[in-house]
Backbone as JSON Lines, residues from 0, in Angstrom:
{"i":0,"aa":"M","n":[14.31,34.1,-0.86],"ca":[13.66,33.4,-1.71],"c":[13.02,34.63,-2.51]}
{"i":1,"aa":"T","n":[12.98,34.12,-3.52],"ca":[12.25,35.21,-4.84],"c":[11.1,34.35,-4.72]}
{"i":2,"aa":"R","n":[10.39,34.68,-5.57],"ca":[8.81,34.38,-5.92],"c":[9.54,33.04,-7.14]}
{"i":3,"aa":"I","n":[9.77,32.98,-7.8],"ca":[10.42,32.31,-9.07],"c":[11.26,31.39,-8.53]}
{"i":4,"aa":"N","n":[12.19,31.1,-7.43],"ca":[12.4,30.72,-6.67],"c":[11.62,29.61,-5.61]}
{"i":5,"aa":"E","n":[11.22,30.34,-4.86],"ca":[9.17,29.94,-4.42],"c":[8.78,28.93,-5.6]}
{"i":6,"aa":"E","n":[8.56,29.23,-6.4],"ca":[7.98,28.39,-7.77],"c":[8.67,27.13,-7.86]}
{"i":7,"aa":"Q","n":[10.22,27.13,-8.17],"ca":[10.59,26.24,-8.96],"c":[10.94,25.21,-7.49]}
{"i":8,"aa":"V","n":[10.78,25.48,-6.11],"ca":[11.19,25.16,-4.67],"c":[9.93,24.06,-4.48]}
{"i":9,"aa":"L","n":[9.15,24.79,-5.09],"ca":[7.43,24.17,-4.72],"c":[7.2,23.1,-5.57]}
{"i":10,"aa":"A","n":[7.65,23.51,-6.81],"ca":[7.43,22.35,-8.04],"c":[8.36,21.66,-7.73]}
{"i":11,"aa":"S","n":[9.62,21.39,-7.34],"ca":[10.51,20.24,-7.11],"c":[10.12,19.72,-6.1]}
{"i":12,"aa":"L","n":[9.9,19.82,-4.66],"ca":[9.59,19.3,-3.8],"c":[8.06,18.36,-4.54]}
{"i":13,"aa":"Y","n":[6.82,19.31,-5.04],"ca":[5.99,18.45,-4.94],"c":[6.08,17.74,-6.08]}
{"i":14,"aa":"T","n":[6.99,17.6,-6.76],"ca":[7.51,16.07,-7.73],"c":[7.97,15.64,-6.82]}
{"i":15,"aa":"N","n":[9.04,15.15,-6.05],"ca":[9.49,14.8,-5.09],"c":[8.69,13.68,-4.54]}
{"i":16,"aa":"L","n":[7.97,14.89,-3.32],"ca":[7.01,13.98,-2.46],"c":[5.58,13.77,-2.81]}
{"i":17,"aa":"K","n":[4.94,13.59,-4.04],"ca":[3.57,13.62,-4.42],"c":[3.69,12.85,-5.73]}
{"i":18,"aa":"G","n":[5.28,12.82,-6.58],"ca":[4.55,11.99,-7.64],"c":[5.31,11.08,-8.0]}
{"i":19,"aa":"A","n":[5.98,10.4,-8.37],"ca":[6.6,8.89,-8.84],"c":[7.16,8.32,-7.59]}
{"i":20,"aa":"K","n":[7.27,7.18,-7.43],"ca":[8.06,6.55,-6.51],"c":[8.93,6.96,-6.59]}
{"i":21,"aa":"K","n":[9.98,6.85,-7.35],"ca":[11.41,7.14,-7.47],"c":[11.68,8.58,-7.67]}
{"i":22,"aa":"K","n":[12.3,9.02,-6.71],"ca":[12.61,10.56,-6.0],"c":[13.36,11.03,-7.52]}
{"i":23,"aa":"K","n":[13.06,12.07,-7.95],"ca":[14.04,13.23,-8.98],"c":[15.49,13.38,-7.93]}
{"i":24,"aa":"D","n":[15.6,13.95,-6.62],"ca":[16.28,14.56,-6.18],"c":[16.28,13.19,-4.84]}
{"i":25,"aa":"D","n":[17.88,13.55,-3.99],"ca":[18.21,12.74,-2.94],"c":[17.3,13.6,-1.75]}
{"i":26,"aa":"W","n":[17.62,12.52,-0.78],"ca":[16.42,12.91,0.64],"c":[17.48,14.13,1.21]}
{"i":27,"aa":"I","n":[18.69,14.22,1.47],"ca":[18.99,15.43,1.96],"c":[18.66,16.97,0.88]}
{"i":28,"aa":"E","n":[18.62,16.8,-0.4],"ca":[18.48,17.95,-1.33],"c":[16.99,17.93,-1.04]}
{"i":29,"aa":"I","n":[16.19,16.8,-0.77],"ca":[14.31,17.0,-0.55],"c":[14.39,18.21,0.59]}
{"i":30,"aa":"A","n":[14.97,17.71,1.81],"ca":[14.75,17.91,3.03],"c":[16.03,19.33,2.73]}
{"i":31,"aa":"T","n":[16.96,20.02,1.93],"ca":[16.88,21.02,2.31],"c":[16.25,22.49,1.81]}
{"i":32,"aa":"N","n":[15.4,21.38,0.52],"ca":[15.04,22.66,0.4],"c":[13.19,22.5,0.86]}
{"i":33,"aa":"L","n":[13.28,21.6,1.6],"ca":[11.76,22.1,2.37],"c":[12.31,22.35,3.58]}
{"i":34,"aa":"K","n":[13.63,22.8,4.19],"ca":[14.03,23.83,5.23],"c":[13.77,25.26,4.47]}
{"i":35,"aa":"K","n":[14.1,25.49,3.48],"ca":[14.29,26.63,2.66],"c":[12.57,27.05,2.94]}
{"i":36,"aa":"L","n":[11.89,26.57,2.3],"ca":[10.52,26.59,2.04],"c":[9.8,26.82,3.33]}
{"i":37,"aa":"S","n":[10.39,26.54,4.61],"ca":[9.01,26.56,5.66],"c":[10.33,27.64,6.51]}
{"i":38,"aa":"D","n":[11.69,27.88,6.16],"ca":[11.66,29.33,6.37],"c":[11.2,30.32,5.5]}
{"i":39,"aa":"Y","n":[10.74,30.1,4.39],"ca":[10.24,31.22,3.69],"c":[8.72,31.55,4.22]}
{"i":40,"aa":"Y","n":[8.46,30.36,4.68],"ca":[6.83,30.36,5.09],"c":[6.76,30.91,6.62]}
{"i":41,"aa":"D","n":[8.17,30.72,6.84],"ca":[8.21,30.6,9.24],"c":[7.6,29.88,9.57]}
{"i":42,"aa":"S","n":[6.87,28.4,8.7],"ca":[6.3,27.35,9.34],"c":[6.22,26.07,8.59]}
{"i":43,"aa":"P","n":[6.99,25.27,9.04],"ca":[7.09,23.65,8.31],"c":[5.62,23.46,7.95]}
{"i":44,"aa":"L","n":[4.63,23.63,9.13],"ca":[3.28,23.57,8.44],"c":[2.21,23.95,7.3]}
{"i":45,"aa":"T","n":[2.79,25.64,7.33],"ca":[2.44,26.17,5.7],"c":[3.44,25.68,4.54]}
{"i":46,"aa":"A","n":[4.43,25.23,4.79],"ca":[5.16,24.63,3.99],"c":[4.31,23.35,3.5]}
{"i":47,"aa":"A","n":[4.06,22.36,4.72],"ca":[3.08,21.09,4.13],"c":[1.99,21.27,3.8]}
{"i":48,"aa":"E","n":[1.12,22.65,3.91],"ca":[-0.45,22.96,3.75],"c":[0.35,23.23,1.66]}
{"i":49,"aa":"K","n":[0.88,24.04,2.03],"ca":[1.07,24.27,0.3],"c":[1.94,23.32,-0.53]}
{"i":50,"aa":"L","n":[2.16,22.25,0.25],"ca":[2.57,21.15,-0.63],"c":[1.15,19.79,-0.65]}
{"i":51,"aa":"G","n":[0.42,19.95,0.07],"ca":[-0.96,19.2,0.22],"c":[-0.05,17.73,0.57]}
{"i":52,"aa":"V","n":[0.77,17.91,1.76],"ca":[1.37,16.82,2.8],"c":[0.97,17.21,4.05]}
{"i":53,"aa":"S","n":[1.33,16.08,4.86],"ca":[1.58,16.19,6.26],"c":[1.99,17.09,6.96]}
{"i":54,"aa":"N","n":[1.87,17.42,8.03],"ca":[2.59,18.44,8.74],"c":[4.16,17.68,9.68]}
{"i":55,"aa":"E","n":[3.23,16.34,9.73],"ca":[4.41,14.96,10.54],"c":[5.64,14.88,9.09]}
{"i":56,"aa":"L","n":[5.26,14.73,7.98],"ca":[6.19,14.45,6.76],"c":[7.09,14.94,6.95]}
{"i":57,"aa":"V","n":[6.73,16.63,7.06],"ca":[7.35,17.6,6.57],"c":[8.84,17.8,7.55]}
{"i":58,"aa":"K","n":[7.62,17.75,8.71],"ca":[8.9,17.7,9.97],"c":[10.12,16.14,9.96]}
{"i":59,"aa":"S","n":[9.07,15.32,9.4],"ca":[10.59,14.33,9.55],"c":[11.13,13.91,8.56]}
{"i":60,"aa":"I","n":[11.13,14.34,7.84],"ca":[12.03,14.86,6.82],"c":[13.29,16.11,6.87]}
{"i":61,"aa":"L","n":[12.65,16.83,7.68],"ca":[13.39,17.9,8.1],"c":[14.53,17.18,9.11]}
{"i":62,"aa":"R","n":[14.09,16.71,10.1],"ca":[14.96,16.21,10.86],"c":[16.08,15.67,10.4]}
{"i":63,"aa":"I","n":[16.1,14.98,9.37],"ca":[17.34,13.98,8.91],"c":[18.81,15.31,8.69]}
{"i":64,"aa":"L","n":[18.06,16.55,8.56],"ca":[18.86,17.46,7.85],"c":[20.16,17.69,9.7]}
{"i":65,"aa":"S","n":[19.32,17.17,10.68],"ca":[20.33,17.01,11.93],"c":[21.27,16.05,12.29]}
{"i":66,"aa":"L","n":[21.23,15.27,11.16],"ca":[22.23,14.12,11.18],"c":[23.73,14.7,11.33]}
{"i":67,"aa":"P","n":[24.39,13.94,11.22],"ca":[26.01,14.2,11.21],"c":[26.25,14.06,9.85]}
{"i":68,"aa":"S","n":[27.54,14.59,9.13],"ca":[27.61,15.26,7.5],"c":[28.17,14.0,6.81]}
{"i":69,"aa":"E","n":[28.61,12.97,7.82],"ca":[28.72,11.42,7.11],"c":[27.69,11.13,6.67]}
{"i":70,"aa":"V","n":[26.65,11.01,7.73],"ca":[25.47,9.82,7.81],"c":[25.02,11.13,6.43]}
{"i":71,"aa":"K","n":[24.58,12.27,6.19],"ca":[24.31,12.85,5.35],"c":[24.87,12.57,3.99]}
{"i":72,"aa":"E","n":[25.77,12.67,3.87],"ca":[26.62,12.15,2.62],"c":[25.98,10.7,2.49]}
{"i":73,"aa":"L","n":[26.46,10.04,3.17],"ca":[25.33,8.52,2.58],"c":[24.07,8.29,2.31]}
{"i":74,"aa":"I","n":[23.62,9.26,2.63],"ca":[22.08,9.51,2.1],"c":[21.86,10.04,0.62]}
{"i":75,"aa":"R","n":[23.0,10.87,0.97],"ca":[22.85,11.91,-0.71],"c":[23.04,10.82,-1.73]}
{"i":76,"aa":"R","n":[24.5,9.94,-1.38],"ca":[24.58,8.99,-2.61],"c":[23.69,7.91,-2.71]}
{"i":77,"aa":"G","n":[23.13,7.71,-2.04],"ca":[21.89,6.98,-1.85],"c":[22.51,5.07,-1.51]}
{"i":78,"aa":"D","n":[23.36,5.37,-0.42],"ca":[23.77,4.22,0.3],"c":[22.63,4.12,1.29]}
{"i":79,"aa":"I","n":[22.1,5.0,1.96],"ca":[21.55,5.01,3.0],"c":[20.07,5.47,2.58]}
{"i":80,"aa":"L","n":[18.54,4.76,2.91],"ca":[17.51,4.7,2.79],"c":[16.97,5.56,3.56]}
{"i":81,"aa":"Y","n":[15.65,6.82,3.28],"ca":[14.94,7.27,4.02],"c":[14.11,6.83,5.38]}
{"i":82,"aa":"D","n":[14.08,5.38,5.18],"ca":[14.22,5.1,6.26],"c":[14.76,4.72,7.83]}
{"i":83,"aa":"A","n":[16.01,4.32,6.55],"ca":[16.71,3.85,7.93],"c":[17.41,5.25,8.52]}
{"i":84,"aa":"A","n":[17.7,6.46,7.81],"ca":[17.8,7.73,8.24],"c":[17.31,8.54,9.21]}
{"i":85,"aa":"Q","n":[15.62,7.87,9.3],"ca":[14.65,8.44,10.45],"c":[15.13,7.51,11.45]}
{"i":86,"aa":"R","n":[15.2,6.12,10.92],"ca":[15.65,5.82,12.27],"c":[16.66,5.47,13.04]}
{"i":87,"aa":"L","n":[18.11,6.19,11.78],"ca":[19.13,6.48,12.64],"c":[19.34,7.61,13.09]}
{"i":88,"aa":"Q","n":[17.97,8.2,13.78],"ca":[17.76,9.5,15.07],"c":[17.65,9.07,15.67]}
{"i":89,"aa":"R","n":[17.23,7.79,15.96],"ca":[17.04,7.46,17.19],"c":[18.08,7.51,18.12]}
{"i":90,"aa":"I","n":[19.03,6.83,17.68],"ca":[20.51,6.76,17.88],"c":[20.68,8.13,18.6]}
{"i":91,"aa":"E","n":[20.93,8.58,20.03],"ca":[21.28,9.76,20.64],"c":[22.53,10.03,20.13]}
{"i":92,"aa":"E","n":[23.54,9.15,20.51],"ca":[25.08,9.71,20.2],"c":[25.83,9.84,18.87]}
{"i":93,"aa":"H","n":[26.4,10.8,18.35],"ca":[26.35,11.25,16.69],"c":[27.45,10.09,16.34]}
{"i":94,"aa":"T","n":[28.46,9.64,16.95],"ca":[29.49,8.97,17.02],"c":[28.77,8.02,16.47]}
{"i":95,"aa":"K","n":[27.91,7.2,17.11],"ca":[27.4,6.01,17.04],"c":[26.67,5.79,15.88]}
{"i":96,"aa":"Q","n":[25.3,7.13,15.74],"ca":[24.66,7.39,13.84],"c":[26.09,6.92,13.26]}
{"i":97,"aa":"V","n":[27.03,7.37,13.13],"ca":[27.86,7.32,11.86],"c":[28.42,6.23,12.08]}
{"i":98,"aa":"E","n":[29.35,5.58,12.93],"ca":[28.61,3.88,13.0],"c":[28.28,2.93,12.31]}
{"i":99,"aa":"V","n":[26.72,3.23,12.79],"ca":[26.15,2.5,12.34],"c":[25.6,2.87,10.7]}
{"i":100,"aa":"A","n":[25.52,4.22,10.68],"ca":[25.2,4.36,9.5],"c":[26.18,4.09,8.23]}
{"i":101,"aa":"K","n":[27.44,3.79,8.54],"ca":[28.47,3.06,7.72],"c":[28.28,1.33,7.41]}
{"i":102,"aa":"A","n":[27.86,0.99,9.25],"ca":[27.46,-0.75,9.0],"c":[26.28,-0.98,8.17]}
{"i":103,"aa":"I","n":[25.2,-0.08,7.8],"ca":[24.18,-0.37,7.22],"c":[24.22,-0.28,5.67]}
{"i":104,"aa":"V","n":[25.51,0.14,5.04],"ca":[25.49,0.84,3.74],"c":[25.66,-1.31,3.19]}
{"i":105,"aa":"G","n":[24.97,-1.7,2.0],"ca":[24.68,-2.4,1.82],"c":[24.13,-3.94,2.24]}
{"i":106,"aa":"L","n":[23.34,-3.61,2.88],"ca":[22.39,-4.63,3.53],"c":[20.82,-4.22,3.36]}
{"i":107,"aa":"T","n":[20.13,-5.22,3.23],"ca":[19.04,-5.08,3.05],"c":[18.36,-4.06,3.77]}
{"i":108,"aa":"S","n":[16.85,-3.46,3.43],"ca":[16.21,-2.65,4.19],"c":[15.84,-3.19,5.4]}
{"i":109,"aa":"H","n":[15.27,-4.66,5.56],"ca":[15.29,-5.14,7.03],"c":[16.65,-5.4,7.96]}
{"i":110,"aa":"Q","n":[17.68,-6.15,7.25],"ca":[18.62,-5.9,8.14],"c":[18.98,-4.68,8.75]}
{"i":111,"aa":"A","n":[19.07,-3.99,7.77],"ca":[19.21,-2.43,8.42],"c":[18.18,-2.1,9.5]}
{"i":112,"aa":"R","n":[17.11,-1.93,9.56],"ca":[16.74,-1.99,10.75],"c":[17.29,-2.7,12.22]}
{"i":113,"aa":"D","n":[17.28,-3.72,11.51],"ca":[17.53,-4.94,12.29],"c":[18.41,-4.2,13.31]}
{"i":114,"aa":"L","n":[19.76,-3.62,11.98],"ca":[20.86,-3.84,13.04],"c":[20.78,-2.22,13.82]}
{"i":115,"aa":"I","n":[20.14,-1.37,13.04],"ca":[19.75,0.07,14.23],"c":[19.01,-0.32,15.28]}
{"i":116,"aa":"Q","n":[17.92,-0.59,15.51],"ca":[17.11,-1.24,16.51],"c":[18.2,-2.12,18.12]}
{"i":117,"aa":"Y","n":[19.2,-2.84,17.03],"ca":[20.09,-3.3,17.91],"c":[21.19,-2.41,18.86]}
{"i":118,"aa":"A","n":[21.85,-1.58,17.84],"ca":[22.27,-0.54,18.62],"c":[21.8,0.7,18.91]}
{"i":119,"aa":"K","n":[20.45,0.82,18.93],"ca":[19.74,1.68,20.03],"c":[19.6,0.84,21.37]}
{"i":120,"aa":"K","n":[19.63,-0.14,21.11],"ca":[19.0,-1.07,22.21],"c":[20.55,-1.7,23.48]}
{"i":121,"aa":"Y","n":[21.6,-1.88,22.77],"ca":[22.85,-2.1,23.0],"c":[23.94,-1.04,22.74]}
{"i":122,"aa":"P","n":[24.03,0.06,23.3],"ca":[24.84,1.0,22.92],"c":[26.1,1.11,23.08]}
{"i":123,"aa":"S","n":[26.6,0.35,23.77],"ca":[27.83,-0.24,23.72],"c":[28.49,-1.35,23.2]}
{"i":124,"aa":"A","n":[27.5,-2.45,22.44],"ca":[28.06,-3.6,21.49],"c":[28.88,-3.03,20.34]}
{"i":125,"aa":"S","n":[29.43,-4.17,20.14],"ca":[29.98,-4.57,18.71],"c":[29.06,-3.79,17.65]}
{"i":126,"aa":"V","n":[28.61,-2.98,16.69],"ca":[27.98,-3.04,15.52],"c":[28.37,-4.03,14.55]}
{"i":127,"aa":"S","n":[30.33,-3.9,14.43],"ca":[30.24,-4.89,13.22],"c":[29.93,-6.25,13.06]}
{"i":128,"aa":"S","n":[30.28,-6.61,14.83],"ca":[29.77,-7.88,14.78],"c":[28.82,-8.85,14.97]}
{"i":129,"aa":"Y","n":[28.05,-7.92,14.68],"ca":[25.96,-8.06,14.74],"c":[25.89,-7.76,13.09]}
{"i":130,"aa":"R","n":[26.47,-7.05,12.15],"ca":[26.43,-6.94,10.72],"c":[26.73,-8.18,10.07]}
{"i":131,"aa":"K","n":[28.12,-8.77,11.0],"ca":[28.34,-10.05,10.33],"c":[27.71,-11.01,10.61]}
{"i":132,"aa":"R","n":[26.7,-10.77,11.64],"ca":[25.88,-12.07,12.26],"c":[24.57,-11.85,11.01]}
{"i":133,"aa":"L","n":[24.19,-10.63,10.94],"ca":[23.09,-10.6,9.6],"c":[23.75,-10.87,8.48]}
{"i":134,"aa":"S","n":[24.52,-10.59,8.06],"ca":[25.11,-10.77,6.78],"c":[25.68,-12.59,6.27]}
{"i":135,"aa":"N","n":[25.28,-12.93,7.47],"ca":[25.43,-14.48,7.44],"c":[24.22,-15.03,7.39]}
{"i":136,"aa":"S","n":[23.1,-14.58,8.1],"ca":[22.36,-15.24,8.02],"c":[21.02,-15.05,6.94]}
{"i":137,"aa":"K","n":[21.31,-15.68,5.75],"ca":[20.43,-15.97,4.53],"c":[19.13,-16.48,4.68]}
{"i":138,"aa":"A","n":[18.05,-16.26,4.66],"ca":[16.82,-16.55,4.82],"c":[16.76,-17.68,4.13]}
{"i":139,"aa":"K","n":[15.91,-18.74,4.67],"ca":[15.81,-20.18,3.47],"c":[14.72,-19.79,2.56]}
{"i":140,"aa":"T","n":[14.63,-19.79,1.54],"ca":[13.6,-20.23,0.24],"c":[13.56,-21.57,-0.23]}
{"i":141,"aa":"E","n":[12.45,-21.7,-0.19],"ca":[11.23,-23.06,-0.68],"c":[10.94,-22.92,-1.92]}
{"i":142,"aa":"R","n":[11.42,-23.7,-2.92],"ca":[10.53,-23.65,-4.07],"c":[8.81,-24.48,-3.77]}
{"i":143,"aa":"I","n":[8.33,-23.95,-4.15],"ca":[7.08,-24.41,-4.29],"c":[5.98,-25.01,-5.32]}
{"i":144,"aa":"N","n":[5.59,-25.81,-5.87],"ca":[4.94,-25.56,-7.02],"c":[3.48,-26.24,-6.84]}
{"i":145,"aa":"L","n":[2.63,-25.37,-7.63],"ca":[1.74,-25.62,-7.62],"c":[0.4,-26.4,-8.74]}
{"i":146,"aa":"I","n":[0.11,-27.38,-8.36],"ca":[-1.0,-27.82,-9.51],"c":[-2.31,-27.64,-9.06]}
{"i":147,"aa":"V","n":[-2.62,-27.86,-10.41],"ca":[-4.52,-27.53,-10.05],"c":[-4.82,-28.59,-10.5]}
{"i":148,"aa":"L","n":[-5.88,-29.15,-9.63],"ca":[-6.17,-30.62,-9.46],"c":[-8.09,-30.67,-9.74]}
{"i":149,"aa":"P","n":[-8.35,-30.92,-11.01],"ca":[-10.52,-30.9,-11.36],"c":[-10.4,-32.06,-10.29]}
{"i":150,"aa":"L","n":[-11.42,-31.79,-9.32],"ca":[-11.93,-32.91,-8.18],"c":[-13.54,-32.83,-8.84]}
{"i":151,"aa":"R","n":[-14.27,-33.75,-9.02],"ca":[-16.24,-34.19,-8.89],"c":[-15.9,-33.89,-7.6]}
{"i":152,"aa":"E","n":[-17.48,-32.95,-7.77],"ca":[-17.89,-32.61,-6.43],"c":[-18.42,-33.73,-5.62]}
{"i":153,"aa":"G","n":[-18.76,-34.65,-5.71],"ca":[-18.77,-35.5,-4.64],"c":[-17.91,-35.95,-4.23]}
{"i":154,"aa":"T","n":[-16.47,-35.86,-4.62],"ca":[-14.89,-35.85,-4.24],"c":[-14.5,-34.66,-3.01]}
{"i":155,"aa":"Y","n":[-15.01,-33.38,-4.24],"ca":[-14.0,-32.35,-3.03],"c":[-15.28,-32.28,-1.87]}
{"i":156,"aa":"S","n":[-16.27,-32.42,-1.89],"ca":[-17.41,-32.54,-0.61],"c":[-16.67,-34.21,0.76]}
{"i":157,"aa":"S","n":[-16.16,-35.23,0.02],"ca":[-15.91,-35.29,0.93],"c":[-14.68,-35.13,1.59]}
{"i":158,"aa":"L","n":[-13.15,-34.53,1.03],"ca":[-12.68,-33.94,1.44],"c":[-12.9,-32.93,2.66]}
{"i":159,"aa":"T","n":[-14.08,-32.04,2.12],"ca":[-14.13,-31.04,2.82],"c":[-14.54,-31.21,4.56]}
{"i":160,"aa":"S","n":[-15.22,-32.6,4.37],"ca":[-16.13,-33.12,5.76],"c":[-14.31,-33.74,6.69]}
{"i":161,"aa":"I","n":[-13.83,-34.54,5.53],"ca":[-12.75,-34.95,6.51],"c":[-12.31,-33.87,7.4]}
{"i":162,"aa":"C","n":[-11.61,-32.33,6.19],"ca":[-11.05,-31.32,6.69],"c":[-11.8,-30.99,7.9]}
{"i":163,"aa":"K","n":[-13.02,-30.35,8.58],"ca":[-13.64,-29.67,9.11],"c":[-13.68,-30.38,10.32]}
{"i":164,"aa":"K","n":[-13.34,-32.05,10.25],"ca":[-13.11,-33.06,11.74],"c":[-11.55,-32.66,11.64]}
{"i":165,"aa":"E","n":[-10.53,-32.78,10.98],"ca":[-9.47,-32.72,11.38],"c":[-8.95,-31.17,11.65]}
{"i":166,"aa":"G","n":[-9.98,-30.72,11.27],"ca":[-9.2,-28.46,11.64],"c":[-8.31,-28.18,10.52]}
{"i":167,"aa":"I","n":[-8.18,-29.14,9.45],"ca":[-7.22,-28.34,8.27],"c":[-8.11,-27.73,7.1]}
{"i":168,"aa":"S","n":[-6.92,-27.66,5.88],"ca":[-7.63,-27.33,4.59],"c":[-7.63,-28.06,3.99]}
{"i":169,"aa":"V","n":[-8.22,-28.16,3.44],"ca":[-8.27,-28.79,1.94],"c":[-7.0,-28.96,1.35]}
{"i":170,"aa":"E","n":[-5.95,-28.11,1.22],"ca":[-4.98,-28.07,0.66],"c":[-4.0,-28.7,1.29]}
{"i":171,"aa":"K","n":[-4.08,-28.69,2.38],"ca":[-3.25,-29.41,3.64],"c":[-3.63,-31.09,3.31]}
{"i":172,"aa":"L","n":[-4.69,-31.27,3.24],"ca":[-5.13,-32.75,3.51],"c":[-4.77,-33.59,2.24]}
{"i":173,"aa":"V","n":[-4.7,-32.95,0.81],"ca":[-4.64,-33.4,-0.39],"c":[-2.76,-33.42,-0.62]}
{"i":174,"aa":"S","n":[-2.38,-32.34,0.45],"ca":[-0.68,-32.68,0.45],"c":[-0.27,-33.21,1.29]}
{"i":175,"aa":"N","n":[-1.08,-33.98,2.69],"ca":[-0.59,-35.03,3.07],"c":[-0.52,-36.08,2.8]}
{"i":176,"aa":"I","n":[-2.17,-35.99,1.61],"ca":[-2.61,-37.57,0.96],"c":[-1.04,-37.77,0.54]}
{"i":177,"aa":"I","n":[-0.77,-36.71,-0.68],"ca":[0.21,-37.14,-1.46],"c":[1.12,-37.44,-0.56]}
{"i":178,"aa":"S","n":[1.9,-37.06,0.35],"ca":[2.65,-37.11,0.81],"c":[3.01,-38.35,1.69]}
{"i":179,"aa":"Q","n":[2.03,-38.93,1.83],"ca":[1.94,-40.57,2.4],"c":[1.63,-41.22,1.33]}
{"i":180,"aa":"W","n":[1.15,-41.47,0.56],"ca":[1.01,-41.96,-1.35],"c":[2.77,-42.24,-1.6]}
{"i":181,"aa":"L","n":[3.52,-41.2,-1.42],"ca":[5.06,-40.88,-2.2],"c":[6.0,-41.78,-1.09]}
{"i":182,"aa":"S","n":[6.2,-41.74,0.15],"ca":[6.56,-42.35,1.41],"c":[6.04,-44.09,1.16]}
{"i":183,"aa":"N","n":[4.57,-44.41,1.11],"ca":[4.22,-45.97,0.67],"c":[4.71,-46.45,-0.24]}
{"i":184,"aa":"K","n":[5.46,-45.26,-1.65],"ca":[5.42,-46.08,-2.95],"c":[6.85,-45.99,-2.7]}
{"i":185,"aa":"R","n":[7.62,-45.32,-1.92],"ca":[9.41,-45.49,-1.45],"c":[9.52,-46.74,-0.9]}
{"i":186,"aa":"K","n":[8.5,-47.02,-0.08],"ca":[9.03,-48.44,0.82],"c":[9.0,-49.54,0.09]}
{"i":187,"aa":"V","n":[7.94,-49.57,-0.36],"ca":[7.58,-50.61,-1.6],"c":[8.39,-50.73,-3.04]}
{"i":188,"aa":"G","n":[8.86,-49.77,-3.2],"ca":[10.09,-49.53,-4.41],"c":[9.49,-49.6,-5.68]}
{"i":189,"aa":"P","n":[9.53,-49.11,-6.95],"ca":[9.04,-49.08,-8.09],"c":[8.87,-50.48,-8.58]}
């Protein structure tokens, strides 16, 4: 690597590793440039020092180069995030890494992590059937409305003393009071 190439590689890596969250290059390009720099300096540690990052980060990024080419292509295209790529390395068999990598495309980061952990724990189990289970399990969301309620000091003090006795928060007590009131209203009718 010439002096100019060294500077270009350092600048590119610095931009990707220390700059904005949005990476200019894909993780395979970043890892390849780190490999060039590590080889140039004969040490990942020296490359890390030059970039102002930890040696562990450099080694971690370099490890994604050991993944099978099909997995690296998914990483290059952005179908697999860096976090998932790191986790895929924990699966020992290359064919299983490829199978799992293809299965996590399109999943959320959390779902991808779950699937990778499942594949590592149960290497002979079907990854596709577990993926279907993950895809079908949607987290339930509940809309919560917030009410700002002005209370006189005496009323608030009364509520806090009740809360201390019952071991609940003021918010929970007020919510319970409103729920009971609504329940009674429904029983009585309009």
